[in-house]
C-alpha positions in Angstrom: 3.3 -47.7 31.3 5.4 -50.7 30.5 5.4 -53.9 32.3 8.8 -52.6 33.2 7.6 -49.5 34.6 4.9 -50.9 37.0 7.8 -53.7 38.7 10.1 -51.3 38.7 8.0 -48.8 40.4 7.7 -48.4 44.2 5.0 -47.9 46.3 4.5 -47.0 49.9 2.2 -50.6 50.1 5.2 -52.8 48.3 8.8 -52.0 49.9 11.1 -52.1 46.7 12.8 -55.5 47.0 16.0 -54.4 45.9 15.9 -51.7 48.4 18.7 -52.5 50.5 21.4 -53.1 47.7 20.3 -49.8 46.3 20.6 -48.3 49.6 24.6 -49.9 49.8 25.6 -48.9 46.5 24.2 -45.0 47.0 26.4 -45.4 50.3 29.2 -46.5 48.1 28.9 -43.7 45.8 28.3 -41.2 48.5 31.4 -42.2 50.0 33.5 -41.8 47.3 32.1 -38.0 47.3 33.3 -37.6 50.8 36.1 -39.7 50.6 37.9 -37.1 47.7 37.8 -34.4 50.0 40.6 -35.3 52.8 42.3 -37.9 50.4 43.2 -35.5 48.1 44.3 -33.0 50.5 46.7 -35.4 52.0 48.2 -36.5 48.1 48.4 -32.2 47.6 51.9 -32.6 48.6 52.9 -35.0 45.9 50.7 -33.3 43.4 52.1 -30.2 43.7 55.6 -30.9 43.1 54.9 -33.1 40.3 52.7 -31.0 38.7 54.7 -27.7 39.6 51.8 -25.8 41.4 51.8 -23.3 43.8 49.9 -22.6 46.8 46.8 -21.1 45.5 46.3 -23.6 42.5 46.8 -26.2 45.4 44.3 -24.3 47.8 41.8 -24.4 44.7 42.0 -27.8 44.2 40.5 -28.8 47.5 38.6 -25.5 47.4 37.0 -25.9 43.7 35.7 -29.2 44.5 34.1 -27.6 47.8 32.6 -24.7 46.6 31.3 -26.5 43.0 29.5 -29.6 45.8 28.2 -26.6 48.2 26.9 -23.9 45.5 24.9 -26.9 43.2 22.9 -29.1 46.0 20.0 -27.3 46.4 19.6 -27.4 42.5 20.9 -31.1 41.8 18.1 -31.7 44.7 15.5 -29.5 43.1 16.5 -31.4 39.8 15.7 -35.2 41.1 11.9 -33.8 42.0 11.3 -32.6 38.9 13.3 -34.6 36.4 13.5 -38.0 38.6 15.5 -38.8 41.4 17.2 -42.2 39.6 18.0 -39.9 35.9 19.2 -37.0 37.8 21.6 -39.6 40.5 23.0 -41.6 37.7 24.0 -38.4 35.6 25.8 -37.1 38.6 27.3 -40.3 39.2 28.3 -40.3 35.3 29.9 -36.6 35.4 32.1 -37.6 38.9 33.5 -40.5 37.3 34.8 -39.2 33.8 36.0 -35.8 35.4 37.7 -38.3 37.8 39.6 -40.2 35.0 40.6 -36.4 33.5 41.4 -35.2 36.8 44.1 -38.1 37.2 45.7 -37.6 33.7 45.9 -34.0 34.4 49.4 -32.4 33.5 48.9 -29.4 34.7 47.0 -26.9 37.2 44.3 -25.5 34.2 42.9 -29.4 33.5 43.3 -30.5 36.9 41.0 -27.3 38.3 38.5 -27.8 35.6 38.2 -31.5 36.3 38.2 -30.6 40.3 35.4 -28.3 39.4 33.4 -31.0 37.5 33.5 -33.9 39.6 32.2 -30.9 42.2 28.9 -30.7 39.9 28.7 -34.3 39.3 28.8 -34.7 43.5 26.2 -31.9 43.8 23.4 -33.3 41.8 24.4 -37.5 42.9 24.5 -36.2 46.4 21.1 -35.0 47.0 19.3 -37.3 44.6 20.6 -40.5 46.2 19.7 -39.3 50.0 16.2 -38.7 48.0 16.1 -42.0 46.7 16.7 -43.2 50.3 13.7 -41.1 52.2 11.3 -42.2 49.1 12.4 -46.1 49.5 12.0 -46.6 53.1 9.3 -45.8 55.7 9.5 -45.7 59.5 12.1 -48.0 61.3 13.7 -49.2 58.2 14.6 -45.6 56.8 16.4 -44.7 60.4 17.7 -48.0 60.2 18.3 -46.7 56.4 19.6 -43.2 57.5 22.0 -44.7 60.2 24.2 -46.6 57.2 23.9 -43.8 54.9 25.0 -41.7 57.7 27.7 -44.3 58.9 29.3 -44.0 55.3 29.2 -40.5 54.8 30.7 -39.6 58.7 33.5 -41.8 58.6 34.5 -41.0 54.5 36.8 -38.0 55.9 39.0 -40.3 58.5 38.7 -42.7 55.8 40.3 -40.4 53.0 43.2 -39.2 55.3 43.7 -43.1 55.5 43.5 -44.2 52.0 45.3 -40.7 51.1 48.6 -41.5 52.8 48.2 -45.3 51.4 47.7 -44.4 47.9 50.2 -41.5 48.0 52.6 -43.7 49.3 52.2 -46.8 46.5 50.7 -46.1 43.5 51.1 -42.2 43.6 48.8 -38.9 43.7 46.7 -39.5 40.4 45.5 -42.6 41.9 43.4 -41.1 44.5 41.3 -40.2 41.4 41.9 -42.9 39.5 40.5 -45.7 41.6 37.0 -43.6 41.4 36.9 -45.1 37.9 36.1 -48.8 38.2 34.0 -48.2 41.4 32.2 -45.4 39.8 31.4 -47.6 36.3 30.6 -50.7 38.5 28.0 -49.1 40.8 26.8 -47.2 37.8 26.0 -50.0 35.7 24.3 -51.8 38.9 22.2 -48.9 39.8 21.0 -48.3 36.2 19.7 -52.4 36.5 18.1 -52.3 39.7 17.4 -48.9 41.2 13.5 -48.3 40.7 11.9 -45.7 38.7 10.2 -43.4 41.1 8.1 -41.0 40.1 8.7 -37.3 39.2 7.7 -36.1 42.4 7.0 -32.9 41.2 6.1 -31.0 38.0 6.6 -27.8 36.8 10.1 -26.2 34.8 13.5 -25.8 36.6 13.7 -22.5 37.6 17.6 -21.0 36.4 17.1 -17.4 38.0 16.9 -18.9 41.5 19.5 -21.8 40.8 21.8 -19.0 39.9 20.7 -16.7 42.7 21.7 -19.0 45.6 24.5 -21.1 43.8 26.3 -17.7 43.7 25.0 -16.7 47.3 26.2 -20.2 48.4 29.5 -20.1 46.6 30.3 -16.9 47.9 29.9 -18.0 51.7 31.8 -20.9 51.1 34.6 -19.4 50.0 34.2 -16.6 52.8 34.5 -19.1 55.4 37.4 -21.0 53.3 39.4 -17.8 53.1 39.0 -17.2 57.1 41.4 -19.8 57.8 44.5 -18.3 55.8 43.6 -14.3 56.0 41.4 -14.6 59.2 37.7 -12.7 60.4 38.5 -9.6 59.5 40.0 -9.7 56.3 38.3 -6.8 54.0 37.7 -9.5 51.0 36.2 -12.3 53.4 34.2 -9.6 54.8 32.9 -8.3 51.5 32.1 -12.2 50.5 29.9 -12.3 53.4 28.5 -9.4 52.8 27.6 -10.3 49.0 26.2 -13.4 50.2 23.8 -12.1 52.6 22.6 -9.7 49.5 22.3 -12.1 47.2 20.4 -14.5 49.5 18.2 -12.1 50.1 17.5 -11.3 46.5 16.7 -15.0 46.0 14.2 -15.0 48.7 12.8 -12.0 47.1 12.7 -13.7 43.5 11.1 -16.9 45.2 8.1 -15.5 46.5 7.8 -14.0 43.1 8.7 -16.8 40.8 6.0 -19.0 39.2 7.9 -22.3 39.4 10.2 -21.6 42.0 13.6 -23.4 43.0 12.0 -24.0 46.5 9.4 -23.6 49.0 10.5 -20.9 51.5 8.4 -22.0 54.3 10.0 -25.2 54.4 13.3 -23.2 56.4 10.1 -22.3 58.7 9.6 -25.9 59.6 10.8 -26.6 63.0 11.7 -30.1 62.3 13.8 -28.8 58.9 15.7 -25.9 61.2 16.7 -28.5 64.2 18.2 -30.9 61.3 20.1 -28.5 59.5 21.8 -27.1 62.5 22.7 -30.5 63.9 24.0 -31.4 60.4 25.9 -28.2 60.6 27.2 -28.5 63.8 28.1 -31.9 63.6 30.3 -31.6 60.0 31.8 -28.6 61.2 33.1 -30.6 65.0 34.1 -33.2 62.8 36.0 -31.3 60.1 37.4 -29.1 62.6 38.7 -32.0 64.4 39.8 -34.0 61.6 42.0 -30.8 60.4 43.5 -30.4 63.9 44.1 -33.8 64.7 46.1 -33.9 61.2 48.3 -31.3 62.4 48.9 -32.1 65.8 49.9 -35.7 64.8 52.1 -34.2 61.7 54.0 -31.3 62.8 53.5 -31.9 66.6 53.9 -35.7 66.9 56.3 -35.9 63.4 54.3 -38.7 62.3 54.4 -39.3 58.6 51.2 -39.3 56.6 50.9 -43.1 56.3 50.7 -43.7 60.1 48.6 -40.5 60.4 46.0 -42.6 58.5 46.0 -45.6 60.4 46.0 -43.8 63.6 42.6 -42.4 62.1 41.2 -46.0 61.1 39.7 -46.4 64.8 38.4 -42.8 64.3 36.6 -44.0 61.1 35.2 -47.3 62.5 33.9 -45.6 65.6 32.1 -42.9 63.6 30.3 -45.7 61.0 29.7 -48.2 64.5 27.9 -45.0 66.2 25.8 -44.1 63.4 24.7 -47.8 62.5 23.7 -48.3 66.2 21.8 -44.8 66.3 19.9 -45.9 63.1 18.6 -48.6 65.4 18.1 -46.6 68.5 16.5 -43.2 67.6 13.3 -44.7 67.1 13.1 -46.1 70.8 15.0 -43.0 72.4 14.0 -40.0 70.1 15.8 -37.7 68.6 16.0 -35.1 71.4 17.6 -37.4 74.0 20.0 -39.4 71.5 20.8 -35.6 70.1 21.9 -34.6 73.8 23.8 -37.4 74.9 25.4 -37.2 71.6 26.6 -33.7 72.0 27.7 -34.4 75.3 30.1 -37.2 74.1 31.4 -35.3 71.8 32.0 -32.5 74.2 33.7 -34.7 77.2 35.8 -36.4 74.1 37.3 -32.9 72.7 38.2 -32.5 76.5 40.5 -35.1 76.4 43.1 -33.9 74.5 43.5 -30.7 76.3 43.7 -32.4 79.8 46.0 -35.1 78.5 49.3 -34.8 75.5 50.6 -36.7 73.2 49.2 -39.5 70.7 47.3 -41.8 72.3 45.3 -39.0 74.1 44.7 -37.4 70.7 42.8 -40.8 68.9 41.5 -41.5 72.3 39.9 -38.5 72.7 38.8 -37.8 68.8 37.2 -41.4 69.0 35.5 -40.7 71.7 34.0 -37.5 69.9 33.3 -39.0 66.7 31.2 -41.5 69.0 29.1 -39.0 69.6 29.5 -37.2 66.1 28.1 -40.5 64.2 25.0 -40.9 65.8 24.4 -36.6 65.1 24.2 -37.6 61.7 21.2 -39.8 61.7 19.5 -37.2 64.1 20.5 -34.6 61.6 18.9 -36.8 59.0 15.6 -38.3 60.5 14.8 -34.9 62.0 15.0 -32.5 58.9 13.3 -35.5 56.4 10.7 -36.3 58.7 8.1 -33.7 57.8 8.4 -33.5 54.2 6.4 -35.1 51.9 7.6 -37.2 48.4 7.5 -33.7 46.6 9.6 -31.8 48.8 12.0 -34.7 49.1 14.9 -34.0 47.3 15.3 -29.8 47.8 14.9 -30.7 51.1 18.2 -33.4 51.0 19.6 -30.4 48.6 18.8 -28.1 51.9 20.5 -30.9 54.4 23.6 -31.5 51.8 24.3 -27.9 52.1 24.7 -27.2 55.3 26.7 -30.2 55.5 29.0 -28.1 53.2 28.6 -24.7 55.3 29.3 -26.8 58.6 32.4 -28.4 57.1 34.2 -24.7 55.6 33.1 -23.2 59.2 34.8 -25.9 61.2 37.7 -25.9 59.3 37.9 -22.2 59.3 37.2 -21.9 63.1 39.9 -24.4 64.2 42.6 -23.3 61.7 42.1 -19.5 63.3 41.6 -20.7 67.2 45.1 -22.6 66.5 46.7 -20.5 64.0 50.2 -20.0 66.3 50.4 -24.3 66.7 49.8 -24.7 62.8 52.5 -21.8 62.0 55.1 -22.7 64.7 55.0 -26.3 64.4 57.4 -26.0 67.7 58.0 -25.2 70.9 54.9 -24.4 74.2 52.8 -22.5 71.2 52.1 -25.5 69.8 50.5 -27.0 72.6 48.5 -24.2 73.4 47.2 -23.3 70.2 45.8 -26.9 69.6 44.4 -26.8 73.4 42.9 -23.6 72.5 41.3 -25.0 69.4 39.9 -28.4 71.4 38.1 -26.0 73.9 36.6 -24.3 71.2 35.1 -27.6 70.1 34.7 -28.5 73.5 32.0 -25.3 74.0 30.3 -25.5 70.7 29.3 -29.5 71.6 28.2 -28.3 75.3 26.3 -25.8 74.0 24.7 -27.5 71.2 23.6 -30.2 73.6 21.4 -27.9 75.3 20.5 -26.0 71.7 19.7 -29.2 69.6 17.2 -31.1 71.8 15.2 -27.5 72.5 15.0 -26.8 69.0 13.9 -30.6 68.4 9.8 -31.1 68.8 9.1 -33.2 71.0 7.9 -36.8 69.3 4.1 -36.8 68.5 1.8 -38.9 71.5 
C-alpha cells in the first residue's frame, strides 16, 4: 500500500482530519439531489410552454427522476460496499452533473426525459454511498451531530427548492434549474476527489445483478403506483395491477436472495428492530414533509392567489426551521434518546398540521407548516441514527440504500395521499370546497403524525444500559 493510501485511509483510532469538510461537501451534493425534485416542479409550466410538452411529458419530467432515484438506491448502496464508497459517490456525482448539463440544453421531450433518468441514476449512486461515508467516518456523539447536519440539508431541500425554483424561473429561465448544478457539481467533485478518504472496501464478492434488476423493477412499480394514485385514485385498475406486480416481484427478489451465491442484501437486515424503526420513521417523516409542501404550495397559489416567487419566499422560514431542528436534534439525541425525541417530534408535527385546520389564511398556513417542520426535521435524524446504529461497516452502504429507498417511498406516498384527500380543493380552486378539502388533508396528516407518536417509540429499541 502506498504512503498516500495509508494517509487517506480512515481508521476508528484516528479520525480523519478532513471529515468535517467532507461532510459539508457530501451534504451539499445531497442537497442538490433533493432540490432537483421541487425546484424542477416549480419550473414545469415555463418548461412545458417553451418545449411544447404535453401533460404526460411534464409528469414524467418529475416522475422519471423520482422513479430512477428510488428504484436504484439499493443497488447504489451495495455497489458502495463492494467497490468502495468513494468511487461510487464520485461516479454518481459525475453522472448527475453531466446529466444536468444535458437537461438544461434539451430542446424537446426525448432528450429532457433521458437526461432526467440519467440524473436519477447518478443520484441513486451518490446518495447511499455518501451516507455510508458519513457513517464510517464518524462515531459516537460526532456521528449524531454529523447525521443532524446531513438531515438538516436533506430535510430542508424540498422547501429551498420551492424558493429557488421561483427565483430561477422568474430570473434567468427554467434551463438554469439544471445549469446551476453544473458549476456546483464540478467544484464539489474536484474537491472531494482530493480530500475524500479511500475507505477500505466494506465487503467482498460480486454484484448480484439479477437481484438488483428484481428489486429495481419492484421498487419502480411501487413508486409508479403511488405516483399514479394522485391522478387516478387508489382504485384505478392499472394502479392496483402495479401494486400487485410490485408485491410479486418483491417476493421473487426475496426468494432469489435466499439462493444467490452473493446476494444483494442480507434479508435479515429487515428483521432488525432498529432498521425497521428507522425506515418507519423516515417513511412517515418524508411522507408528511412532501405532502405538506404539496398542500401548502397549492393552498398558497390557488387558494390565496400568491405567485410562484411569493410562495417560494413564504417557504423560506420552513426551510430554516427544518435545518435548525435537525441540527439541534443531532446534538441532543445522545442525551434524550431516540424514543423520547421521536415521540416529541411527532407530537409537535401533529400540532403544527392542526393549525391550518383551526385558522385560515397565509399566516396560519406558514406558521403551522413551520411548527410541523420543526418536528419533521428532528425525525430525519432519529431515522438515520436508529437505522444505522446496529450495522457494521460491511453493511453500511446497503443499509443506507434501504433508508434512502424508504425516503422515496414516503415522498411518493405522501404526495399521493394528500392529493387524494384534497382532490376537490385542487380541482375546483375556488369556493368552500377548496377550504374543506385542504382541511381534510391536514386532518389526515395530523392523525398520521399523532398515531406515529405512539408507534415510533414502541418500535425504537430502548437504549442499552
